[in-house]
C-alpha positions in Angstrom: -23.2 -24.7 -43.4 -22.3 -25.3 -39.7 -24.2 -27.9 -37.8 -24.5 -25.8 -34.6 -26.4 -22.6 -34.7 -26.0 -21.7 -31.1 -24.8 -23.2 -27.9 -25.3 -21.6 -24.5 -24.4 -22.8 -21.0 -28.0 -23.0 -19.8 -29.9 -24.2 -22.9 -27.4 -26.7 -24.4 -26.8 -27.1 -28.2 -29.3 -25.9 -30.8 -29.5 -27.8 -34.0 -30.1 -26.1 -37.4 -32.7 -28.7 -38.4 -34.4 -29.4 -35.1 -37.8 -27.7 -34.8 -37.9 -28.3 -31.0 -34.5 -26.5 -30.6 -35.5 -23.6 -32.7 -38.8 -23.0 -30.8 -37.3 -23.6 -27.3 -37.1 -20.4 -25.3 -33.6 -18.9 -24.7 -32.5 -18.3 -21.1 -32.6 -14.7 -20.0 -29.9 -13.1 -18.0 -32.2 -10.9 -16.0 -30.4 -7.7 -17.2 -32.1 -5.1 -19.4 -30.3 -2.4 -21.3 -31.7 1.1 -21.1 -31.7 2.7 -24.6 -33.3 6.0 -23.4 -30.0 7.6 -22.5 -28.6 6.9 -26.0 -31.1 9.2 -27.5 -30.1 12.2 -25.4 -26.3 11.8 -25.0 -23.6 12.0 -27.6 -21.6 8.7 -27.3 -18.6 10.0 -29.3 -15.8 11.7 -27.2 -14.7 15.2 -27.9 -11.6 15.0 -30.0 -10.2 18.3 -28.8 -10.6 17.2 -25.2 -8.8 13.9 -26.0 -6.0 15.8 -27.6 -5.6 18.2 -24.7 -5.4 15.2 -22.3 -2.8 13.5 -24.5 -0.6 16.6 -24.5 -1.0 16.9 -20.7 0.0 13.3 -20.2 2.8 13.6 -22.6 4.2 16.7 -21.0 4.4 14.8 -17.7 5.7 11.6 -19.4 8.5 13.4 -21.2 10.0 14.4 -17.9 10.0 10.9 -16.4 13.2 9.1 -15.5 12.1 5.8 -16.9 13.0 5.5 -20.6 9.8 3.6 -21.5 7.6 6.3 -20.0 9.4 9.0 -22.1 9.1 6.7 -25.2 5.4 6.2 -24.6 4.8 9.9 -24.1 6.3 10.5 -27.5 4.1 7.8 -29.0 1.0 9.2 -27.4 1.6 12.5 -29.3 1.6 10.4 -32.5 -1.5 8.5 -31.6 -3.7 11.5 -31.0 -2.5 13.8 -33.8 -2.2 16.8 -31.4 -1.0 19.4 -33.9 -0.8 22.9 -32.5 -1.3 21.8 -29.0 2.2 20.2 -29.0 4.0 23.5 -29.6 5.1 23.9 -26.0 6.6 20.4 -26.1 8.7 20.9 -29.2 11.9 22.0 -27.3 11.7 19.0 -25.1 11.0 16.7 -28.0 14.0 18.1 -29.9 16.2 17.6 -26.8 15.1 14.0 -26.5 15.6 13.4 -30.2 19.1 14.7 -30.0 20.5 13.8 -26.6 18.5 11.1 -24.8 20.6 8.2 -23.7 18.1 5.6 -24.9 17.8 4.8 -28.6 14.1 4.0 -28.4 13.3 7.4 -26.8 15.4 9.2 -29.5 13.6 7.2 -32.2 10.1 7.9 -30.8 10.9 11.6 -30.3 12.2 11.9 -34.0 9.0 10.2 -35.2 6.9 12.6 -33.2 8.8 15.6 -34.5 8.5 14.3 -38.1 4.7 13.9 -37.7 4.4 17.4 -36.3 6.5 18.8 -39.2 4.2 16.9 -41.6 1.3 18.7 -39.9 3.0 22.1 -40.5 4.4 22.5 -37.0 8.2 22.9 -36.8 10.5 23.3 -33.8 11.5 26.9 -33.3 14.7 28.0 -34.9 17.8 28.4 -32.7 18.0 31.8 -31.1 20.0 34.2 -33.4 20.3 36.9 -30.7 23.8 35.8 -29.6 25.2 35.7 -33.1 23.6 39.1 -33.8 25.1 40.6 -30.6 28.5 39.1 -31.5 28.3 40.6 -35.0 27.4 44.0 -33.6 30.4 44.0 -31.2 32.7 42.8 -33.9 31.5 45.7 -36.1 32.1 48.2 -33.3 35.5 46.8 -32.6 36.6 47.1 -36.3 35.4 50.6 -36.6 
């Protein structure tokens, strides 16, 4: 069992076995806490609002020139589990994962894409219109 129970700047040490120390008044700081507001307000943040804010910050961060800001934007998407809200960012994440000049950015973008895939959100498939048009012209030319 520790010898000191409490030590404060104003009152000095308090001993576990000293009756005088246990009965001496503690100094007050002159600040009171108002508990009334806690009964009416919800102290927990709205998760949907936090996620929308994370997507907004990430969409700006993914366009930054500094590699560490792009990396941090990818990581923010991971931290907040944004899910469906990140769908507009998927093409940019895919581009960063494939072609960014910085390894850390590519790695963070791949991790964000993997987390989104695990949540059931996948990047859109490449456009098949060009190959379909090419096939149509090839069929017309051979006919």
